[in-house]
C-alpha positions as CSV (number, residue, x, y, z in Angstrom):
1,X,121.7,104.0,102.5
2,X,122.4,106.8,105.0
3,X,119.7,108.4,107.1
4,X,118.5,111.9,106.2
5,X,120.7,114.8,107.5
6,X,118.0,117.5,107.6
7,X,114.4,118.1,108.5
8,X,113.4,118.5,104.8
9,X,115.4,115.3,104.0
10,X,113.3,113.4,106.5
11,X,110.0,114.6,104.8
12,X,111.4,113.5,101.4
13,X,112.5,110.2,102.8
14,X,109.1,109.4,104.3
15,X,107.4,110.2,101.0
16,X,109.9,108.2,99.1
17,X,109.5,105.1,101.2
18,X,105.7,105.3,101.0
19,X,105.8,105.9,97.3
20,X,107.9,102.8,96.8
21,X,105.7,100.7,99.1
22,X,102.4,101.9,97.5
23,X,103.8,101.4,94.0
24,X,104.8,97.9,94.9
25,X,101.4,97.3,96.5
26,X,99.7,98.5,93.3
27,X,101.8,96.2,91.1
28,X,101.2,93.1,93.3
29,X,97.5,93.7,94.3
30,X,95.9,96.3,92.0
31,X,92.3,95.6,93.0
32,X,93.1,96.3,96.7
33,X,94.7,99.6,95.8
34,X,91.7,100.6,93.7
35,X,89.4,99.9,96.6
36,X,91.7,101.8,99.0
37,X,91.4,104.9,96.7
38,X,87.6,104.5,96.6
39,X,87.3,103.2,93.0
40,X,84.8,100.5,92.2
41,X,86.3,97.1,91.1
42,X,83.9,95.2,88.8
43,X,83.9,91.4,88.7
44,X,85.1,91.6,85.1
45,X,86.3,94.3,82.8
46,X,84.8,94.9,79.4
47,X,86.7,95.2,76.1
48,X,88.6,98.4,75.9
49,X,88.8,98.8,79.7
50,X,92.5,99.5,80.4
51,X,92.1,100.3,84.1
52,X,94.6,97.5,85.0
53,X,97.1,98.7,82.5
54,X,96.8,102.3,83.7
55,X,97.1,101.2,87.3
56,X,100.2,99.2,86.5
57,X,101.8,102.3,84.8
58,X,100.8,104.5,87.8
59,X,102.1,102.0,90.3
60,X,105.4,101.7,88.4
61,X,105.7,105.5,88.3
62,X,105.0,105.7,92.0
63,X,107.7,103.0,92.7
64,X,110.2,104.9,90.5
65,X,109.4,108.3,92.0
66,X,109.9,106.8,95.4
67,X,113.4,105.7,94.4
68,X,114.1,109.2,93.0
69,X,113.0,110.7,96.3
70,X,115.2,108.3,98.3
71,X,118.2,109.1,96.0
72,X,117.6,112.8,96.6
73,X,117.5,112.2,100.4
74,X,120.8,110.2,100.3
75,X,122.5,113.0,98.4
76,X,120.8,115.9,100.3
77,X,119.7,117.4,97.0
78,X,118.1,120.6,98.4
79,X,117.1,121.9,94.9
80,X,115.0,118.8,94.4
81,X,113.4,119.3,97.9
82,X,112.4,122.8,96.9
83,X,111.2,121.6,93.5
84,X,108.9,119.1,95.1
85,X,107.2,121.7,97.3
86,X,105.8,123.5,94.3
87,X,104.8,120.5,92.2
88,X,103.2,118.7,95.2
89,X,101.1,121.8,95.7
90,X,100.1,121.6,92.0
91,X,99.2,117.9,92.5
92,X,97.1,118.8,95.6
93,X,95.2,121.4,93.5
94,X,94.6,119.1,90.5
95,X,93.5,116.1,92.6
96,X,91.2,118.3,94.7
97,X,89.6,119.8,91.6
98,X,89.1,116.2,90.3
99,X,87.2,115.3,93.5
100,X,85.2,118.5,93.5
101,X,84.3,118.1,89.8
102,X,83.1,114.5,90.4
103,X,85.8,113.0,88.2
104,X,87.3,111.1,91.2
105,X,85.5,109.6,94.3
106,X,85.6,111.5,97.5
107,X,88.1,109.1,99.1
108,X,90.6,110.2,96.5
109,X,90.8,113.5,98.3
110,X,93.1,111.6,100.7
111,X,95.7,111.5,98.0
112,X,95.3,115.2,97.4
113,X,95.6,115.9,101.1
114,X,98.7,113.7,101.4
115,X,100.4,115.7,98.6
116,X,99.4,119.0,100.1
117,X,100.5,118.1,103.6
118,X,103.7,116.6,102.3
119,X,104.5,119.9,100.4
120,X,103.8,121.9,103.5
121,X,106.0,119.6,105.7
122,X,108.9,119.8,103.3
123,X,108.5,123.6,103.1
124,X,108.6,123.8,106.9
125,X,111.6,121.5,106.9
126,X,113.4,123.7,104.4
127,X,112.6,126.8,106.4
128,X,113.7,125.1,109.7
129,X,116.9,123.8,108.2
130,X,117.8,127.2,106.9
131,X,117.6,128.7,110.4
132,X,119.6,126.2,112.3
133,X,123.3,126.2,112.4
134,X,125.0,123.7,110.2
135,X,127.0,121.1,112.1
136,X,129.7,119.2,110.2
137,X,128.4,120.3,106.8
138,X,131.2,121.9,104.8
139,X,128.8,123.3,102.3
140,X,126.6,125.0,104.8
141,X,127.1,128.2,106.8
142,X,129.2,127.9,110.0
143,X,128.9,129.9,113.2
144,X,132.4,129.2,114.5
145,X,135.5,131.2,114.0
146,X,138.8,129.7,112.9
147,X,141.1,128.6,115.8
148,X,143.8,130.9,117.0
149,X,147.0,130.7,114.9
150,X,145.2,129.9,111.7
151,X,145.4,132.2,108.7
152,X,142.3,134.3,108.7
153,X,141.8,133.9,112.4
154,X,141.1,137.1,114.4
155,X,144.8,137.3,115.6
156,X,146.3,136.7,112.1
157,X,146.0,138.4,108.7
158,X,144.2,136.5,106.0
159,X,147.3,136.4,103.8
160,X,149.2,134.1,106.3
161,X,152.8,134.6,107.4
162,X,154.7,134.0,104.2
163,X,155.8,136.5,101.6
164,X,153.4,135.2,99.0
165,X,150.2,137.2,98.9
166,X,146.8,135.5,99.4
167,X,145.2,134.4,96.2
168,X,142.3,136.9,96.6
169,X,144.5,139.9,97.5
170,X,144.4,142.9,95.3
171,X,147.9,144.3,94.4
C-alpha cells in the first residue's frame, strides 16, 4: 500500500489504521474495550443481554470502516474525504448528545471528541491541499507553463504547426 499523497489523505489514513486496530481489539478482547469506553462489565450477563453481540458487530463495522478509509487513502478519493468531514461532525454531535443526556458514560465523550477533531483535521487538510500547488499530479492544477517549442506554449499557437486545425478550434 502506498503512503498518502496529501494532507487530507494522511488524516484519513490515521483514522483508518486506528479504526482497524480498535475493531480488531474489540473482536479479540471485548471486555477491555468496554472498560476503555467507560462501560461497566458485569461478571456475568443475564438472559437477553446482547452487549457482546452488539460489541462484536460494532467492532467488525469499525474494522471494515478502517479498511474503507485505507482504500480511500490509497486511491486519493477526495470525494470520500469531503464526505467524511460532514458525517464525522454528525457522529460527534450524536455521541456528545448521548453523553449529555446520560445515555452514555462521560468517558464516551472521548469517542465524540475523536470524531470531531478528525473531521476538523480532514477539513483543514482538504483546505491546505487545495491551496498548495500540485506536484506530479496530472489531475490537479499546475503552475508551470509548457516548455518552449510545444504546441500551446507561449511562443507557438495552440493548433500546432500542421495544416490540421486543433480539435477545439471553431471554424
